[in-house]
NUZA-71330 format. One record per residue (C-alpha): residue number from 0; residue in one letter; x, y, z. Coordinates in steps of 0.5 Angstrom, whole numbers. Layout:
N
NUM / A / X / Y / Z
...
END
This chain:
522
0 / M / -391 / -420 / -201
1 / G / -392 / -413 / -205
2 / E / -391 / -406 / -202
3 / P / -391 / -406 / -195
4 / L / -393 / -399 / -194
5 / S / -399 / -395 / -198
6 / A / -397 / -389 / -202
7 / A / -401 / -385 / -196
8 / G / -396 / -388 / -191
9 / R / -390 / -387 / -195
10 / A / -392 / -380 / -196
11 / A / -393 / -379 / -188
12 / L / -386 / -382 / -186
13 / E / -382 / -378 / -192
14 / K / -385 / -371 / -189
15 / G / -384 / -373 / -182
16 / D / -392 / -372 / -181
17 / F / -392 / -377 / -175
18 / A / -399 / -375 / -173
19 / G / -402 / -376 / -180
20 / A / -398 / -383 / -180
21 / R / -402 / -384 / -173
22 / R / -409 / -382 / -176
23 / L / -407 / -387 / -182
24 / A / -405 / -393 / -178
25 / A / -412 / -392 / -174
26 / V / -416 / -393 / -181
27 / R / -411 / -399 / -183
28 / M / -412 / -402 / -177
29 / S / -419 / -403 / -178
30 / E / -417 / -407 / -185
31 / A / -415 / -414 / -185
32 / S / -410 / -413 / -190
33 / G / -407 / -407 / -187
34 / K / -405 / -409 / -180
35 / A / -398 / -410 / -181
36 / E / -397 / -403 / -184
37 / A / -401 / -400 / -178
38 / Y / -397 / -403 / -173
39 / F / -391 / -400 / -177
40 / L / -393 / -393 / -177
41 / L / -395 / -393 / -170
42 / G / -388 / -396 / -168
43 / V / -384 / -391 / -172
44 / A / -389 / -385 / -169
45 / D / -388 / -388 / -162
46 / A / -380 / -388 / -164
47 / E / -380 / -381 / -166
48 / A / -383 / -379 / -160
49 / G / -378 / -382 / -156
50 / R / -382 / -388 / -154
51 / V / -377 / -393 / -157
52 / Q / -379 / -399 / -153
53 / D / -386 / -398 / -155
54 / G / -384 / -397 / -162
55 / I / -380 / -403 / -162
56 / R / -386 / -407 / -159
57 / Q / -391 / -404 / -165
58 / I / -386 / -406 / -171
59 / E / -384 / -413 / -168
60 / Q / -392 / -414 / -169
61 / A / -391 / -411 / -176
62 / V / -386 / -416 / -177
63 / A / -389 / -422 / -174
64 / I / -395 / -421 / -179
65 / A / -391 / -419 / -185
66 / P / -384 / -419 / -185
67 / H / -382 / -414 / -190
68 / G / -375 / -412 / -191
69 / E / -377 / -404 / -190
70 / Y / -380 / -406 / -183
71 / R / -374 / -410 / -181
72 / A / -369 / -405 / -183
73 / Q / -373 / -400 / -178
74 / L / -373 / -405 / -173
75 / A / -366 / -406 / -173
76 / R / -365 / -399 / -173
77 / L / -369 / -398 / -166
78 / Y / -365 / -404 / -163
79 / T / -359 / -401 / -164
80 / L / -362 / -395 / -160
81 / V / -363 / -399 / -154
82 / R / -356 / -403 / -155
83 / R / -359 / -409 / -157
84 / D / -354 / -410 / -162
85 / G / -355 / -418 / -163
86 / D / -362 / -417 / -164
87 / A / -360 / -412 / -169
88 / A / -355 / -416 / -173
89 / A / -360 / -422 / -173
90 / T / -366 / -417 / -176
91 / L / -361 / -415 / -181
92 / R / -359 / -422 / -183
93 / A / -366 / -424 / -184
94 / A / -368 / -418 / -188
95 / E / -362 / -419 / -193
96 / A / -367 / -425 / -196
97 / S / -372 / -419 / -198
98 / P / -369 / -413 / -197
99 / P / -373 / -406 / -197
100 / A / -375 / -404 / -204
101 / D / -375 / -396 / -202
102 / A / -368 / -392 / -202
103 / L / -370 / -390 / -194
104 / G / -370 / -397 / -192
105 / R / -364 / -399 / -196
106 / D / -360 / -393 / -193
107 / T / -363 / -395 / -186
108 / M / -360 / -402 / -187
109 / A / -353 / -399 / -189
110 / C / -353 / -395 / -183
111 / V / -355 / -400 / -178
112 / Y / -349 / -404 / -181
113 / A / -344 / -398 / -180
114 / R / -346 / -398 / -173
115 / L / -345 / -405 / -172
116 / G / -338 / -404 / -175
117 / D / -339 / -408 / -181
118 / H / -338 / -403 / -187
119 / L / -337 / -408 / -192
120 / A / -344 / -410 / -191
121 / A / -346 / -403 / -191
122 / L / -343 / -401 / -198
123 / P / -348 / -405 / -203
124 / H / -354 / -402 / -199
125 / F / -352 / -395 / -199
126 / V / -350 / -396 / -207
127 / A / -358 / -398 / -207
128 / A / -360 / -393 / -204
129 / V / -357 / -388 / -208
130 / D / -359 / -391 / -214
131 / L / -366 / -391 / -212
132 / A / -366 / -384 / -210
133 / P / -360 / -380 / -214
134 / E / -362 / -373 / -211
135 / N / -362 / -375 / -204
136 / D / -355 / -372 / -202
137 / Q / -356 / -375 / -195
138 / F / -355 / -382 / -198
139 / R / -350 / -380 / -202
140 / Y / -346 / -377 / -196
141 / N / -347 / -384 / -192
142 / H / -344 / -388 / -198
143 / A / -338 / -383 / -199
144 / A / -337 / -384 / -191
145 / T / -337 / -392 / -192
146 / L / -332 / -391 / -198
147 / S / -327 / -387 / -194
148 / F / -328 / -392 / -188
149 / L / -326 / -398 / -193
150 / G / -320 / -394 / -196
151 / R / -323 / -393 / -203
152 / N / -321 / -385 / -202
153 / E / -322 / -383 / -210
154 / E / -329 / -386 / -210
155 / A / -331 / -382 / -204
156 / E / -328 / -376 / -207
157 / A / -332 / -376 / -213
158 / V / -338 / -377 / -209
159 / L / -337 / -371 / -204
160 / E / -335 / -367 / -210
161 / L / -342 / -369 / -213
162 / I / -345 / -367 / -207
163 / L / -341 / -360 / -207
164 / G / -343 / -359 / -214
165 / R / -350 / -359 / -212
166 / A / -350 / -356 / -205
167 / P / -343 / -352 / -204
168 / N / -344 / -350 / -197
169 / D / -345 / -358 / -195
170 / A / -341 / -357 / -188
171 / R / -340 / -365 / -187
172 / A / -338 / -366 / -194
173 / H / -332 / -361 / -194
174 / H / -330 / -364 / -187
175 / L / -330 / -371 / -190
176 / L / -327 / -369 / -196
177 / A / -321 / -365 / -193
178 / G / -319 / -372 / -189
179 / L / -319 / -376 / -194
180 / R / -312 / -375 / -196
181 / K / -306 / -371 / -194
182 / Q / -307 / -364 / -198
183 / T / -301 / -361 / -202
184 / P / -299 / -354 / -204
185 / A / -301 / -356 / -212
186 / R / -308 / -360 / -210
187 / N / -312 / -357 / -204
188 / H / -319 / -354 / -203
189 / V / -316 / -348 / -198
190 / A / -319 / -343 / -203
191 / R / -326 / -346 / -203
192 / L / -326 / -347 / -196
193 / R / -324 / -340 / -194
194 / T / -330 / -338 / -197
195 / V / -335 / -343 / -195
196 / H / -332 / -342 / -187
197 / D / -333 / -335 / -187
198 / R / -340 / -335 / -189
199 / A / -342 / -341 / -185
200 / S / -347 / -340 / -179
201 / P / -344 / -341 / -172
202 / G / -345 / -347 / -169
203 / R / -344 / -354 / -173
204 / D / -343 / -352 / -180
205 / R / -338 / -347 / -177
206 / L / -334 / -352 / -173
207 / L / -334 / -357 / -179
208 / T / -332 / -352 / -184
209 / G / -327 / -349 / -180
210 / Y / -323 / -356 / -178
211 / A / -323 / -358 / -185
212 / L / -320 / -351 / -187
213 / V / -315 / -352 / -181
214 / K / -313 / -359 / -183
215 / E / -311 / -357 / -190
216 / L / -307 / -351 / -188
217 / E / -303 / -355 / -184
218 / D / -302 / -360 / -189
219 / I / -300 / -355 / -194
220 / G / -295 / -352 / -189
221 / D / -299 / -346 / -186
222 / S / -298 / -348 / -179
223 / E / -298 / -341 / -176
224 / E / -305 / -339 / -179
225 / A / -308 / -346 / -178
226 / L / -307 / -346 / -170
227 / E / -309 / -338 / -170
228 / R / -316 / -340 / -174
229 / L / -316 / -346 / -169
230 / V / -316 / -342 / -163
231 / T / -321 / -338 / -165
232 / I / -326 / -343 / -167
233 / N / -325 / -347 / -161
234 / S / -325 / -341 / -157
235 / A / -332 / -339 / -159
236 / H / -335 / -346 / -159
237 / R / -332 / -347 / -152
238 / A / -335 / -341 / -150
239 / A / -342 / -344 / -152
240 / L / -341 / -350 / -147
241 / A / -343 / -351 / -140
242 / Y / -336 / -355 / -139
243 / D / -333 / -355 / -132
244 / F / -327 / -360 / -131
245 / A / -329 / -361 / -124
246 / R / -334 / -366 / -128
247 / D / -329 / -370 / -131
248 / A / -325 / -370 / -125
249 / A / -331 / -373 / -121
250 / I / -331 / -379 / -125
251 / F / -323 / -380 / -125
252 / D / -324 / -379 / -117
253 / A / -330 / -385 / -117
254 / V / -326 / -390 / -121
255 / E / -320 / -389 / -116
256 / A / -325 / -389 / -110
257 / A / -328 / -395 / -113
258 / W / -322 / -400 / -114
259 / P / -322 / -403 / -107
260 / L / -329 / -406 / -108
261 / V / -328 / -408 / -115
262 / A / -321 / -411 / -113
263 / H / -325 / -415 / -108
264 / A / -331 / -416 / -112
265 / P / -334 / -423 / -112
266 / M / -332 / -427 / -118
267 / G / -337 / -432 / -121
268 / E / -336 / -436 / -127
269 / G / -330 / -433 / -130
270 / A / -330 / -431 / -137
271 / T / -324 / -435 / -141
272 / E / -323 / -431 / -147
273 / A / -317 / -427 / -148
274 / P / -319 / -420 / -152
275 / I / -314 / -415 / -153
276 / F / -316 / -408 / -150
277 / V / -312 / -402 / -153
278 / I / -313 / -396 / -149
279 / G / -310 / -389 / -148
280 / M / -312 / -382 / -149
281 / P / -315 / -380 / -156
282 / R / -310 / -379 / -162
283 / T / -304 / -382 / -159
284 / G / -303 / -388 / -163
285 / T / -309 / -393 / -161
286 / T / -311 / -394 / -168
287 / L / -304 / -395 / -171
288 / V / -303 / -401 / -165
289 / D / -310 / -404 / -167
290 / R / -308 / -404 / -174
291 / I / -301 / -408 / -172
292 / L / -305 / -413 / -168
293 / A / -311 / -414 / -173
294 / S / -305 / -415 / -179
295 / H / -303 / -422 / -174
296 / P / -306 / -428 / -177
297 / G / -309 / -430 / -170
298 / V / -313 / -423 / -169
299 / E / -319 / -419 / -172
300 / S / -321 / -412 / -170
301 / V / -328 / -410 / -168
302 / G / -326 / -403 / -167
303 / E / -328 / -398 / -162
304 / L / -334 / -402 / -158
305 / Q / -338 / -399 / -152
306 / A / -339 / -406 / -150
307 / L / -335 / -405 / -143
308 / P / -338 / -399 / -141
309 / L / -345 / -402 / -143
310 / A / -343 / -408 / -139
311 / V / -341 / -404 / -133
312 / K / -348 / -399 / -133
313 / A / -352 / -406 / -134
314 / A / -349 / -408 / -127
315 / A / -349 / -402 / -124
316 / Q / -357 / -401 / -125
317 / T / -357 / -394 / -125
318 / R / -362 / -390 / -128
319 / S / -357 / -384 / -130
320 / R / -358 / -382 / -137
321 / T / -350 / -382 / -138
322 / V / -346 / -389 / -139
323 / L / -340 / -386 / -135
324 / D / -341 / -382 / -129
325 / P / -339 / -383 / -121
326 / E / -346 / -386 / -119
327 / T / -345 / -391 / -124
328 / I / -338 / -393 / -123
329 / L / -339 / -393 / -115
330 / A / -345 / -397 / -116
331 / A / -342 / -402 / -120
332 / A / -336 / -403 / -116
333 / G / -337 / -410 / -112
334 / R / -341 / -413 / -117
335 / D / -340 / -420 / -120
336 / A / -334 / -419 / -124
337 / G / -335 / -425 / -128
338 / A / -342 / -423 / -130
339 / I / -339 / -417 / -132
340 / G / -334 / -420 / -136
341 / R / -339 / -425 / -139
342 / D / -344 / -419 / -141
343 / Y / -338 / -416 / -144
344 / L / -336 / -422 / -149
345 / A / -344 / -423 / -151
346 / R / -344 / -415 / -153
347 / A / -338 / -416 / -157
348 / A / -340 / -422 / -160
349 / H / -344 / -418 / -165
350 / H / -338 / -415 / -168
351 / R / -334 / -421 / -169
352 / R / -333 / -424 / -176
353 / T / -329 / -430 / -174
354 / P / -330 / -432 / -167
355 / T / -324 / -437 / -167
356 / L / -319 / -431 / -167
357 / R / -318 / -426 / -161
358 / F / -320 / -419 / -162
359 / V / -318 / -412 / -161
360 / D / -323 / -407 / -158
361 / K / -319 / -401 / -159
362 / F / -324 / -396 / -155
363 / P / -319 / -391 / -152
364 / G / -324 / -389 / -146
365 / N / -323 / -396 / -143
366 / F / -318 / -393 / -139
367 / F / -323 / -392 / -134
368 / Y / -325 / -399 / -134
369 / A / -318 / -402 / -134
370 / G / -319 / -405 / -127
371 / I / -326 / -408 / -128
372 / A / -323 / -411 / -135
373 / A / -317 / -414 / -131
374 / C / -322 / -417 / -126
375 / A / -327 / -419 / -130
376 / L / -323 / -422 / -136
377 / P / -317 / -425 / -133
378 / N / -314 / -427 / -139
379 / A / -315 / -420 / -143
380 / A / -309 / -417 / -145
381 / I / -309 / -409 / -144
382 / V / -304 / -404 / -148
383 / C / -304 / -397 / -146
384 / L / -301 / -392 / -151
385 / R / -297 / -386 / -149
386 / R / -295 / -380 / -153
387 / N / -291 / -374 / -151
388 / P / -296 / -370 / -147
389 / M / -295 / -364 / -151
390 / D / -297 / -367 / -158
391 / T / -302 / -371 / -154
392 / I / -305 / -364 / -152
393 / L / -304 / -361 / -159
394 / A / -307 / -367 / -162
395 / N / -313 / -367 / -158
396 / F / -314 / -360 / -159
397 / R / -314 / -361 / -167
398 / N / -319 / -366 / -167
399 / L / -326 / -365 / -168
400 / F / -329 / -371 / -164
401 / A / -337 / -372 / -164
402 / I / -340 / -365 / -163
403 / G / -346 / -368 / -159
404 / S / -342 / -372 / -154
405 / R / -341 / -369 / -147
406 / Y / -335 / -373 / -146
407 / Y / -330 / -369 / -151
408 / D / -332 / -362 / -148
409 / Y / -325 / -362 / -145
410 / S / -322 / -362 / -152
411 / Y / -324 / -354 / -154
412 / D / -319 / -351 / -149
413 / L / -311 / -352 / -149
414 / L / -311 / -352 / -141
415 / D / -317 / -356 / -140
416 / I / -314 / -361 / -144
417 / A / -308 / -361 / -140
418 / A / -312 / -362 / -134
419 / Y / -315 / -368 / -137
420 / Y / -308 / -371 / -139
421 / A / -305 / -370 / -132
422 / R / -311 / -373 / -129
423 / F / -311 / -379 / -134
424 / D / -303 / -379 / -133
425 / R / -305 / -380 / -125
426 / L / -310 / -385 / -126
427 / M / -305 / -389 / -131
428 / A / -300 / -389 / -125
429 / F / -305 / -391 / -120
430 / W / -307 / -397 / -125
431 / R / -299 / -399 / -125
432 / E / -299 / -400 / -118
433 / A / -306 / -403 / -117
434 / L / -305 / -408 / -123
435 / P / -297 / -410 / -124
436 / G / -295 / -413 / -130
437 / R / -302 / -413 / -133
438 / I / -302 / -406 / -137
439 / L / -296 / -405 / -142
440 / D / -295 / -398 / -143
441 / L / -293 / -397 / -151
442 / S / -290 / -391 / -153
443 / Y / -292 / -388 / -159
444 / E / -285 / -385 / -160
445 / G / -282 / -391 / -159
446 / L / -286 / -395 / -164
447 / V / -284 / -390 / -169
448 / E / -277 / -390 / -167
449 / D / -276 / -398 / -167
450 / Q / -282 / -401 / -170
451 / E / -280 / -408 / -170
452 / G / -277 / -408 / -163
453 / E / -284 / -405 / -160
454 / T / -288 / -409 / -164
455 / R / -285 / -416 / -162
456 / R / -286 / -413 / -155
457 / L / -293 / -411 / -156
458 / L / -294 / -418 / -159
459 / A / -291 / -422 / -153
460 / H / -295 / -418 / -148
461 / C / -301 / -420 / -152
462 / G / -299 / -428 / -152
463 / L / -298 / -428 / -159
464 / D / -293 / -431 / -164
465 / W / -289 / -426 / -168
466 / S / -291 / -425 / -175
467 / E / -288 / -421 / -180
468 / E / -295 / -419 / -183
469 / C / -295 / -414 / -177
470 / L / -290 / -410 / -180
471 / N / -294 / -409 / -186
472 / F / -300 / -406 / -182
473 / H / -301 / -401 / -188
474 / A / -303 / -406 / -193
475 / Y / -308 / -409 / -188
476 / S / -315 / -408 / -192
477 / G / -320 / -408 / -186
478 / A / -324 / -402 / -185
479 / V / -322 / -396 / -181
480 / S / -327 / -391 / -178
481 / T / -323 / -386 / -174
482 / P / -320 / -380 / -176
483 / S / -313 / -384 / -177
484 / A / -316 / -387 / -183
485 / A / -311 / -384 / -188
486 / Q / -305 / -384 / -183
487 / V / -305 / -392 / -182
488 / R / -306 / -394 / -189
489 / R / -299 / -391 / -190
490 / P / -292 / -394 / -187
491 / I / -290 / -391 / -180
492 / Y / -288 / -384 / -181
493 / R / -284 / -379 / -176
494 / D / -289 / -373 / -178
495 / S / -293 / -373 / -172
496 / V / -287 / -373 / -167
497 / A / -285 / -367 / -163
498 / R / -290 / -363 / -168
499 / W / -292 / -359 / -162
500 / R / -285 / -355 / -163
501 / K / -288 / -352 / -169
502 / H / -292 / -348 / -164
503 / A / -288 / -348 / -158
504 / A / -289 / -340 / -157
505 / A / -296 / -341 / -157
506 / L / -296 / -347 / -153
507 / E / -292 / -344 / -147
508 / P / -297 / -344 / -142
509 / V / -299 / -351 / -143
510 / R / -292 / -353 / -142
511 / A / -291 / -349 / -136
512 / W / -297 / -351 / -133
513 / L / -295 / -359 / -134
514 / E / -288 / -358 / -131
515 / A / -292 / -354 / -125
516 / Q / -296 / -361 / -124
517 / G / -289 / -365 / -125
518 / I / -290 / -368 / -132
519 / G / -284 / -367 / -136
520 / V / -284 / -365 / -143
521 / D / -278 / -367 / -147
END
């Protein structure tokens, strides 16, 4: 079909000159052979201006005229922005027959695959993007991240060191590199990270390099300095946030207030499938349990889906900018639970590889939706991970979640996390009373102490036969795109049990606050 874009069109997009792209589109629209390019340029310009739906319509017209891989790659990207994952997946499959010839198009295809959770399919496109534009460190970083998700850590490390050789202050590369493995006194990047962190600009770069340094200091045994630095880094970031725990408390309150309506909601045609939800506070062992379940021959993992929150948002039909808020929770209460269940399964289907298998959705935040899940999906199994409160709070404090996500603003202050944990604990007690027998509470410490016994209990709750393969979860080859990737590729270990005691003096205000709330700390 030839090149989809003229040299001028490509130059305008690469420079981010969207006004120029519009001018060129007007010229090309008047040419019989240029209409597809014109629609594509207009679509990209519209999307970059925030008019994503308009952009989709323009690029759909471009694809209808000339189904180039580059057009399809960008169309798939825009579909993911409006949560049309099924359309994105179908567009990617069509693009595979004639993939983009340019580096940006290949990187875009790979990024969409990654957003859909298919890191294995993303990898060859990232490789192609790097081959076509070896000077582009963004493409190289994306390649390294996917290698790390697939457990190919030595290859990822080599790519990251190449980036850092050219861009020594690349904060994302430092952060990803630190997390690839447990560092040792003989082999670490602490000295380099000290230098880079000290000269990093306040904000994102300082956070990323700071967390990388803290992680490596902890790895090599300098836990006191690690915590001191972490407190300083998080305190500075917390001061820049307009966060009040009352915002999160209102969501918890709405979930409980909505339950009577949810429990008595009409039930249309029921969903018969039996997904497995793994829920809980972040950093409590949800990835570990996901890997154990995915090692079972009858189960696959689809990672952390937004499918249930999005199905609830669609049922609520609220116009708020956030997926989870009190208005949405209350508006969804009383809606047809069966319809929510069917919508959830339709959204999840785009992430499944083998539809004949049961699947695990391990988005921890689904604890807000446990009641809706139980009603909308009557055959679903729900497993909640519980971990020592102090270890849970410290682990949330030590982990850098998505910086731009307001859902994790609680995680930069120890007492904010304690308040969030206490409210989570109360909600789980509420679900235990409201949904007797539906949710299995699984202790992280219990799993570490008695792996086989707790695994048998887990499988029985999920209606799965015993499989020895579940004890060898660390040998499972599936991708892991959470901060626990390196840990879950090891057999079960005890390093993280009672870790908070190393910092007992510094954490005393947290322990005292929890005990005042009636939450015991062992």
